[in-house]
C-alpha positions as CSV (number, residue, x, y, z in Angstrom):
1,M,72.5,99.4,85.1
2,N,72.3,97.5,88.4
3,P,74.0,99.0,91.5
4,S,76.3,96.1,92.0
5,T,77.7,96.6,88.3
6,A,78.1,100.3,88.9
7,Q,80.2,99.7,92.2
8,A,82.3,97.1,90.7
9,R,83.2,99.0,87.6
10,V,83.9,102.4,89.6
11,I,86.1,100.3,92.0
12,V,88.0,98.7,89.3
13,D,88.7,102.3,87.4
14,E,89.8,103.9,90.6
15,L,92.0,101.1,91.4
16,V,93.7,101.5,88.2
17,R,93.8,105.4,88.6
18,N,95.5,104.7,91.8
19,T,98.5,102.6,89.9
20,V,97.3,99.2,90.7
21,S,98.4,97.2,87.7
22,H,98.1,93.4,89.0
23,V,95.0,92.0,90.6
24,V,94.7,88.5,91.6
25,L,91.6,86.8,91.6
26,C,89.8,83.8,93.1
27,P,86.4,82.7,91.5
28,G,83.3,82.9,93.4
29,S,79.8,83.9,93.0
30,R,79.3,87.0,95.5
31,N,82.5,88.5,94.1
32,A,81.2,88.2,90.3
33,P,80.6,91.9,89.7
34,L,84.1,92.8,90.7
35,S,85.3,89.8,88.7
36,I,83.5,90.6,85.7
37,A,85.0,94.4,85.5
38,L,88.2,93.1,86.3
39,Y,88.1,90.6,83.2
40,D,87.0,93.6,81.2
41,A,89.6,95.9,82.4
42,A,92.3,93.1,81.8
43,A,90.9,92.7,78.2
44,A,91.3,96.5,77.6
45,G,94.7,96.3,78.7
46,R,94.3,98.4,81.8
47,L,95.7,95.8,84.5
48,Q,97.2,92.2,84.5
49,L,94.8,89.8,85.9
50,H,95.9,86.5,87.5
51,V,93.4,83.7,88.5
52,R,93.8,81.2,91.1
53,I,91.5,78.7,92.9
54,D,93.1,78.6,96.2
55,E,92.5,81.8,98.2
56,R,95.7,81.1,100.4
57,G,97.8,80.8,97.3
58,A,96.5,83.6,95.7
59,A,97.2,85.8,98.3
60,F,100.8,84.9,98.5
61,L,101.2,85.1,94.7
62,A,99.9,88.7,95.1
63,L,102.5,89.3,98.1
64,G,105.1,88.1,95.7
65,I,104.2,90.6,93.1
66,A,104.0,93.2,95.5
67,A,107.3,92.7,97.1
68,R,109.2,92.4,93.8
69,T,107.5,95.7,92.2
70,G,107.2,97.7,95.5
71,R,103.7,98.4,94.3
72,P,100.2,97.7,95.7
73,V,98.6,94.6,94.6
74,A,94.8,93.9,94.9
75,V,93.7,90.2,95.8
76,L,90.0,89.6,95.2
77,C,87.6,86.7,96.9
78,T,84.2,85.7,97.6
79,S,82.7,85.6,101.1
80,G,83.2,82.9,104.0
81,T,86.1,80.8,104.4
82,A,87.7,82.1,101.2
83,A,88.3,85.5,103.1
84,A,89.9,83.6,106.1
85,N,92.5,81.9,103.8
86,F,93.8,85.3,103.0
87,H,94.9,85.7,106.7
88,P,98.6,84.1,106.5
89,A,99.5,86.5,103.7
90,V,97.8,89.3,105.3
91,L,100.3,88.6,108.2
92,E,103.3,88.3,106.4
93,A,102.7,91.6,104.5
94,D,102.0,93.3,108.0
95,R,105.2,92.2,109.3
96,A,107.1,92.6,106.1
97,G,105.6,95.9,105.1
98,V,104.3,94.8,101.8
99,P,101.5,96.8,100.1
100,L,98.2,94.6,99.5
101,I,94.9,95.6,99.0
102,V,92.6,92.8,100.3
103,L,89.3,92.9,98.5
104,T,86.6,90.4,100.1
105,A,83.0,90.0,98.7
106,D,80.3,89.7,101.4
107,R,76.5,89.1,101.7
108,P,74.6,92.1,102.4
109,P,73.4,92.7,106.1
110,E,69.9,91.4,105.7
111,M,71.3,88.0,104.3
112,R,74.0,87.9,107.1
113,A,71.4,88.3,109.7
114,A,69.4,85.5,108.2
115,G,72.1,83.0,108.6
116,A,72.7,82.8,104.6
117,S,75.0,80.2,103.4
118,Q,79.1,81.1,102.9
119,V,78.7,83.8,105.8
120,I,81.4,84.4,108.6
121,D,81.8,87.7,110.3
122,Q,84.2,89.6,107.9
123,H,84.0,92.9,109.8
124,Q,87.9,93.4,111.2
125,L,88.5,89.7,110.0
126,Y,92.4,90.5,110.1
127,G,92.5,92.5,113.3
128,N,95.3,94.7,113.6
129,A,97.3,93.1,110.9
130,V,95.9,95.9,108.4
131,R,96.6,99.3,108.3
132,Y,93.0,100.2,107.1
133,F,89.6,98.5,107.2
134,D,86.6,99.8,106.0
135,E,83.3,98.0,104.9
136,L,81.6,99.8,102.0
137,A,78.0,100.5,102.2
138,V,75.9,98.3,99.8
139,A,75.4,100.1,96.6
140,E,72.2,101.8,96.2
141,R,70.2,103.5,93.1
142,R,70.7,107.2,94.2
143,A,73.1,109.9,93.4
144,G,76.7,110.6,95.4
145,Q,77.8,106.9,95.1
146,N,80.5,107.4,92.6
147,S,82.6,110.0,94.8
148,Y,82.1,107.9,98.0
149,W,83.3,104.8,96.3
150,R,86.4,106.4,94.4
151,G,87.2,108.3,97.7
152,Q,87.4,104.8,99.8
153,I,89.4,103.2,97.1
154,C,92.1,106.2,97.4
155,R,91.8,105.8,101.3
156,A,92.7,102.2,101.2
157,W,95.7,102.9,98.6
158,N,97.1,105.8,100.8
159,A,97.1,103.5,103.7
160,A,98.7,100.7,102.0
161,Y,101.3,102.8,100.3
162,G,101.2,106.4,100.7
163,E,102.7,106.5,104.1
164,W,106.1,105.8,104.7
165,R,105.4,102.2,106.1
166,C,103.7,100.1,103.7
167,G,101.4,97.2,104.6
168,P,98.1,95.4,103.8
169,V,94.6,97.1,104.0
170,H,91.0,95.5,104.2
171,L,87.9,96.4,102.1
172,N,85.0,94.5,102.7
173,I,82.3,95.0,99.9
174,P,78.7,93.5,100.4
175,F,77.0,93.0,97.1
176,R,73.2,92.5,96.7
177,E,71.9,90.7,93.6
178,P,72.0,90.6,90.7
179,L,75.7,89.9,90.7
180,V,76.0,90.0,86.7
181,P,75.3,92.9,84.5
182,D,71.9,93.5,82.9
183,I,71.5,92.7,79.5
184,D,71.6,96.8,79.1
185,D,74.6,97.1,81.2
186,D,75.2,100.4,79.8
187,G,72.0,102.0,80.9
188,E,71.6,105.2,82.8
189,W,72.7,105.6,86.2
190,Y,71.8,108.5,88.6
191,E,75.0,110.4,88.2
192,S,78.2,110.2,86.1
193,L,80.3,107.4,86.8
194,E,83.5,109.3,85.5
195,G,86.5,109.6,87.5
196,R,88.9,112.7,87.4
197,P,89.8,114.1,84.1
198,D,93.1,112.7,82.3
199,G,93.1,109.5,84.5
200,A,93.9,111.1,87.7
201,R,93.2,109.4,91.0
202,W,90.1,111.0,92.9
203,T,91.7,112.1,95.8
204,E,95.6,113.1,95.2
205,L,97.8,112.1,97.8
206,P,101.2,113.8,99.1
207,D,104.4,111.7,99.0
208,F,104.9,110.9,102.6
209,G,108.5,109.5,101.8
210,A,109.9,112.6,100.5
211,L,111.3,113.8,103.7
212,P,112.6,110.7,105.7
213,S,113.9,110.7,109.2
214,F,117.3,109.7,109.8
215,V,119.6,107.6,112.0
216,V,122.9,109.3,112.5
217,P,126.0,106.8,113.5
218,S,128.5,108.2,115.8
219,A,131.0,105.4,116.4
220,R,134.6,104.5,115.2
221,H,133.9,100.7,115.6
222,G,130.6,100.5,113.8
223,L,128.8,97.3,112.2
224,V,126.1,97.2,109.5
225,I,123.6,94.3,109.8
226,A,121.3,94.4,106.6
227,C,118.5,92.3,106.5
228,D,115.8,91.9,103.3
229,T,115.5,95.5,102.7
230,G,118.2,97.9,102.0
231,V,120.9,95.5,101.3
232,Q,122.6,97.1,98.3
233,A,122.3,100.9,99.6
234,A,123.9,99.4,103.2
235,S,126.6,98.1,101.3
236,E,127.4,101.4,99.5
237,W,127.0,103.3,102.6
238,A,129.3,101.0,104.7
239,E,132.0,101.0,102.0
240,L,131.9,104.7,101.8
241,H,132.3,105.2,105.5
242,G,134.7,102.2,106.3
243,W,132.0,100.0,108.5
244,P,132.1,96.3,108.0
245,V,128.6,95.0,106.9
246,V,127.1,91.7,107.1
247,S,123.8,90.4,105.6
248,E,121.3,88.1,107.1
249,T,121.1,86.7,103.3
250,G,125.1,86.1,103.2
251,G,126.9,87.9,100.2
252,I,123.7,88.1,98.0
253,G,123.1,91.6,97.0
254,M,125.9,92.9,98.7
255,A,128.9,94.6,97.0
256,G,131.8,96.8,98.0
257,A,135.3,96.4,99.8
258,T,133.8,96.3,103.3
259,A,131.4,93.4,102.6
260,I,131.9,90.6,105.0
261,S,130.5,87.5,103.3
262,S,131.0,84.8,106.3
263,G,129.2,87.5,109.0
264,A,126.8,84.7,109.9
265,W,129.9,82.5,111.0
266,L,132.1,85.2,112.5
267,L,129.1,86.5,114.7
268,G,129.0,83.0,116.4
269,V,132.7,82.9,117.1
270,E,132.8,84.2,120.8
271,E,136.5,85.0,120.9
272,F,136.5,86.8,117.8
273,I,133.3,89.0,118.9
274,S,134.8,89.5,122.4
275,R,137.8,91.3,120.6
276,H,135.6,92.8,117.8
277,K,132.5,94.0,119.6
278,P,131.2,96.9,118.0
279,E,130.2,100.2,119.7
280,Q,127.3,100.6,117.4
281,V,125.0,98.5,115.3
282,L,123.2,100.0,112.3
283,C,120.7,97.4,111.6
284,I,118.5,97.7,108.6
285,G,115.3,95.8,108.5
286,R,114.4,93.0,111.0
287,P,116.8,90.2,111.7
288,T,114.9,87.0,112.1
289,V,117.4,84.1,111.4
290,F,120.5,83.9,113.4
291,R,120.4,83.6,117.1
292,Q,124.3,85.3,117.1
293,V,122.9,88.3,115.4
294,Q,120.2,88.6,118.4
295,R,123.0,88.2,120.7
296,V,125.0,91.3,119.3
297,L,121.8,93.4,119.4
298,S,121.2,92.4,122.9
299,D,124.6,93.0,124.3
300,P,124.1,96.2,126.7
301,D,127.3,97.7,125.5
302,V,126.2,98.0,121.9
303,E,124.3,100.8,121.0
304,V,121.7,99.8,118.1
305,L,120.4,102.0,115.5
306,L,117.2,100.9,113.6
307,V,116.3,101.6,110.1
308,R,113.0,100.8,108.5
309,P,111.7,99.0,111.3
310,D,108.0,97.9,111.6
311,S,105.8,98.3,114.5
312,D,107.6,95.1,116.1
313,W,110.9,96.8,116.5
314,P,114.0,94.2,116.5
315,A,115.1,95.1,120.3
316,P,116.1,91.9,122.1
317,A,117.4,94.0,125.2
318,H,115.0,96.9,124.4
319,N,118.1,98.9,124.1
320,V,117.4,100.6,120.9
321,R,119.2,104.4,120.6
322,Q,117.6,105.8,117.4
323,V,115.0,104.8,114.8
324,G,114.6,106.2,111.5
325,Q,113.8,105.6,107.9
326,W,117.1,106.0,106.5
327,F,120.7,106.3,107.8
328,D,122.6,109.8,107.7
329,E,126.6,110.7,107.4
330,P,128.4,109.4,110.6
331,T,129.8,112.1,113.0
332,K,133.3,110.1,113.6
333,P,135.9,108.7,111.1
334,A,135.6,104.7,111.2
335,D,138.8,103.1,112.5
336,P,140.7,101.7,109.6
337,E,142.1,99.0,111.9
338,W,138.8,98.1,112.8
339,L,137.8,97.1,109.4
340,A,140.8,95.3,108.6
341,G,140.5,93.0,111.5
342,W,137.1,91.9,110.2
343,Q,138.5,91.6,106.8
344,R,141.1,89.4,107.8
345,A,138.7,87.1,109.7
346,D,136.5,87.3,106.9
347,K,139.1,86.0,104.4
348,A,139.9,83.2,107.1
349,A,136.6,81.8,107.7
350,S,135.5,82.0,104.0
351,A,138.5,79.8,103.1
352,A,137.7,77.5,105.9
353,V,134.2,77.0,104.9
354,T,135.4,76.4,101.2
355,E,137.7,73.9,102.2
356,A,135.6,71.9,104.6
357,L,132.8,71.8,102.0
358,A,135.0,70.6,99.3
359,D,135.5,67.4,101.4
360,E,131.8,67.1,102.1
361,P,130.0,64.4,99.9
362,W,127.3,65.3,97.7
363,P,124.5,66.1,98.3
364,S,124.2,68.3,101.8
365,G,122.0,71.4,102.4
366,L,125.2,73.9,102.3
367,R,127.1,72.2,99.6
368,L,123.8,72.6,97.4
369,A,123.4,76.4,98.7
370,T,127.0,77.1,97.6
371,E,126.5,75.6,94.1
372,L,123.1,77.5,93.6
373,V,124.5,80.6,94.6
374,D,127.5,80.4,92.2
375,A,125.5,79.1,89.5
376,V,122.6,81.3,89.0
377,P,123.1,84.0,86.1
378,E,123.7,87.4,86.6
379,G,120.5,89.4,87.4
380,S,118.4,86.4,88.5
381,L,116.2,86.4,91.2
382,L,116.5,84.1,94.1
383,V,113.5,83.2,96.3
384,V,114.6,81.7,99.7
385,G,112.2,79.6,101.7
386,S,112.4,79.5,105.9
387,S,114.3,77.2,107.8
388,N,117.3,75.5,106.6
389,P,117.2,77.0,103.1
390,T,117.5,80.6,104.3
391,R,120.5,79.6,106.7
392,D,122.2,77.6,104.2
393,V,122.2,80.6,101.6
394,A,123.7,82.9,104.3
395,L,126.4,80.4,105.7
396,A,127.5,79.6,102.0
397,G,129.1,82.9,102.1
398,R,129.5,83.8,98.4
399,L,129.2,87.4,97.1
400,R,126.8,87.8,94.4
401,P,125.9,91.6,94.3
402,D,124.4,91.1,90.8
403,V,121.7,88.9,92.3
404,L,118.5,89.8,93.9
405,V,116.8,87.8,96.9
406,H,113.5,87.7,98.4
407,R,112.5,85.7,101.7
408,N,109.3,85.8,103.5
409,R,110.7,86.8,106.9
410,G,107.7,88.8,108.0
411,V,106.5,86.5,110.3
412,A,109.1,83.7,108.9
413,G,106.6,81.0,108.0
414,I,106.7,78.4,105.4
415,D,103.3,79.2,104.1
416,G,102.6,80.2,100.7
417,M,106.4,79.9,99.4
418,V,105.6,78.5,96.1
419,S,102.8,81.0,95.5
420,T,105.4,83.9,96.5
421,A,108.1,82.6,94.4
422,I,105.8,82.3,91.4
423,G,104.5,85.8,91.9
424,A,107.7,87.6,92.5
425,A,109.1,85.5,89.2
426,T,106.4,86.7,87.3
427,V,107.4,90.4,87.6
428,H,111.1,89.8,87.4
429,R,112.8,90.5,84.3
430,G,115.2,87.6,83.7
431,H,115.2,84.1,85.2
432,S,114.3,83.4,88.8
433,Y,115.3,80.4,91.2
434,A,113.6,79.3,94.2
435,L,115.3,77.2,97.0
436,L,112.7,75.6,99.2
437,G,112.7,72.6,101.9
438,D,110.5,69.7,101.1
439,L,108.0,70.6,103.9
440,T,107.8,74.2,102.9
441,F,107.0,73.0,99.1
442,L,104.6,70.4,100.2
443,H,102.8,73.1,102.4
444,D,102.1,75.0,99.3
445,A,101.9,72.5,96.7
446,S,98.8,73.7,95.2
447,G,100.5,77.1,94.1
448,L,101.9,74.9,91.0
449,L,98.3,74.7,89.8
450,T,98.3,77.5,87.1
451,G,95.3,77.4,84.4
452,P,96.1,77.0,80.8
453,A,95.3,80.9,80.4
454,E,97.6,82.1,83.4
455,Q,101.2,83.2,82.9
456,R,103.7,81.0,83.9
457,P,107.1,82.5,84.7
458,D,110.7,81.2,84.0
459,L,111.3,79.8,87.4
460,T,113.3,76.9,88.5
461,I,112.2,75.8,92.2
462,V,114.9,73.7,93.7
463,V,113.6,71.6,96.6
464,L,116.2,70.3,99.2
465,N,114.4,67.1,100.1
466,D,115.6,65.6,103.5
467,D,112.2,63.9,104.2
468,G,110.8,66.0,107.1
469,G,111.8,68.8,109.3
470,G,115.7,69.1,109.0
471,I,115.7,72.4,110.7
472,F,114.9,70.6,113.9
473,S,118.2,68.6,113.6
474,L,120.1,72.0,114.2
475,L,118.1,73.1,117.1
476,E,117.7,71.7,120.9
477,Q,115.2,69.3,119.7
478,G,117.8,67.4,117.5
479,A,120.1,66.7,120.4
480,P,120.8,62.9,120.9
481,E,118.7,63.1,124.4
482,H,115.7,63.6,122.5
483,N,116.2,60.7,120.2
484,A,113.0,59.0,121.0
485,S,110.7,61.7,120.3
486,F,112.4,63.3,117.4
487,E,111.2,61.5,114.3
488,R,107.6,61.5,115.3
489,V,106.9,64.9,116.4
490,F,109.9,67.0,115.0
491,G,111.3,64.9,111.9
492,T,108.0,64.0,110.7
493,P,109.1,61.9,107.5
494,H,106.4,62.0,104.8
495,G,107.7,59.8,101.9
496,A,105.9,61.9,99.3
497,D,106.6,61.5,95.8
498,L,107.4,64.8,94.6
499,G,107.8,63.8,90.9
500,A,104.5,62.1,90.9
501,L,103.0,65.5,92.6
502,C,104.5,67.7,89.9
503,A,103.3,65.5,87.1
504,G,99.6,66.0,88.4
505,Y,100.1,69.6,87.9
506,R,102.0,69.0,84.6
507,V,104.8,71.0,86.1
508,P,108.4,69.4,84.6
509,H,110.4,67.4,87.5
510,V,113.7,66.2,87.7
511,V,115.7,64.4,90.3
512,A,119.4,65.6,90.5
513,E,121.1,62.6,92.2
514,T,124.8,64.0,91.3
515,L,126.8,67.3,91.2
516,T,126.8,67.3,87.5
517,E,123.1,66.5,87.1
518,F,122.3,69.4,89.4
519,R,124.5,71.9,87.6
520,A,122.9,70.9,84.4
521,A,119.5,71.4,85.7
522,L,120.2,74.8,87.0
523,K,120.7,76.0,83.4
524,P,117.9,78.7,82.5
525,A,115.1,77.4,80.6
526,P,111.6,78.5,79.9
527,G,108.9,77.9,82.3
528,L,108.1,76.4,85.5
529,R,110.0,73.6,86.6
530,V,111.0,71.6,89.8
531,V,114.4,70.4,90.7
532,E,114.5,67.8,93.4
533,V,117.8,67.0,95.6
534,R,117.4,64.4,98.2
535,V,119.5,65.0,101.1
536,D,120.5,62.7,104.4
537,R,119.0,65.2,107.2
538,T,120.8,62.8,109.9
539,R,124.2,64.5,108.8
540,H,123.0,68.3,109.3
541,R,123.9,68.6,112.9
542,D,127.5,66.8,112.3
543,L,128.4,68.8,109.3
544,H,127.5,72.5,110.8
545,A,129.4,71.2,114.1
546,R,132.5,70.4,111.7
547,L,132.2,74.0,110.2
548,R,131.9,75.8,113.2
549,T,135.0,74.2,114.7
550,A,136.9,74.8,111.1
551,V,135.9,78.4,111.2
552,S,136.8,79.2,114.8
553,S,140.2,77.6,114.5
554,A,140.9,79.6,111.2
555,V,139.6,82.9,112.7
556,R,141.9,82.4,116.2
557,A,144.6,82.1,114.0
558,V,144.6,85.4,112.5
């Protein structure tokens, strides 16, 4: 058996022993030893193998799977720019706390020194975005290799998942030729290549999450702000202790009598917040969407308690009081009238939004989000893209505790969202939906490319096509005084034919021109499909302004 084959087989075996059940593979020559070993492991039913030709999309596919399963997923590529294309997903995994094991094949040192083809400097390629980096020594024909290879896989798994803050790790693995098994590929080696008995991992690791640290709320007038993590647990805690709870994902995943579905609107009403300023905010996760949330967190009169933060703490005013992994019992009972005030305002704001949208012609982003959140079946997964979709879903204000939601809000980019959605849907039990903007969809259109041997999940991708960067029409750049520059450098119309693009990838596509057609297109169906809704983005700014006015008037009246 040649050294590269021996090393690859041991690495794959130890990954399986460390509970890695999904691996995403990109084809290449230098990573051939691992590719063949992974194929054999998948054929034996030891893991699920996903093959993609685009490294950027492959890494986001792995990220989607890892985010939904909560378990480390490995992603593998050859050397050179292939490894560089993993970087956006590694950055997202870092900020979002998603466990990825990134395996990059490389040329051995003597080839790198000789200026061989497909060589870049892959040492510490992803900088401080990874929890752990190691370059394995080139496999050699000598004893002592088996324990070294297995031990390094355990180290990587531990750094990605074993500690309380998950994240990506990077193993760079140089292979010498031959890169494929010998004819007698079961020939003798210098030592046993077996792992521990009974399928145990080489190094047993402690459960770092068994004794989490806690924050201790201590205010009578408190507010819970839940982001992507812990929404359901936050809802349960808030209901038990009488604190109103709002979420950056609107009402998706929230339940209980204290859930405030219109929180994104209420936090933007200055008169309401001036009368209902919390003494403490229990912030779970990292808020990234709404400026009104940042204003509350930066108020010097508000104590901020952070739960499950990453290294980049959400502290706009650098005034965080406590940081912990979970929340404990409060030391004071909540004020019932405080909660009642939030509930009255929530009822008024929700009614105002519903009434205003009922008069809004179809289609608009907010109306589409409202219909989508209402229509998805119980137990569905909803993957929401950045920019307008994540805002529209939150502002729709619909309570759907029976729906799971995923957003790539680690660095909040539009990268890889098609691939992320496919990855998350692949491991979700039930139908899945994704709501993406047109630029987000086009940015990762290659994510639709799924070979005939690969699994296609039951996923409906809804594309809100406003022919460009509609989000900018809601920001400062969209103000009338910037009209001269807006279309060229912010609006960026593309005129792309999404139907023709989908046809090229052999993915079913339909344009829903009416509300009736849209509702019909959302009915669960097997496989991957795209539903396009074309929206006039010149109406975005006025619609949001009208809704803000309606909500402010309604809340002032209670």
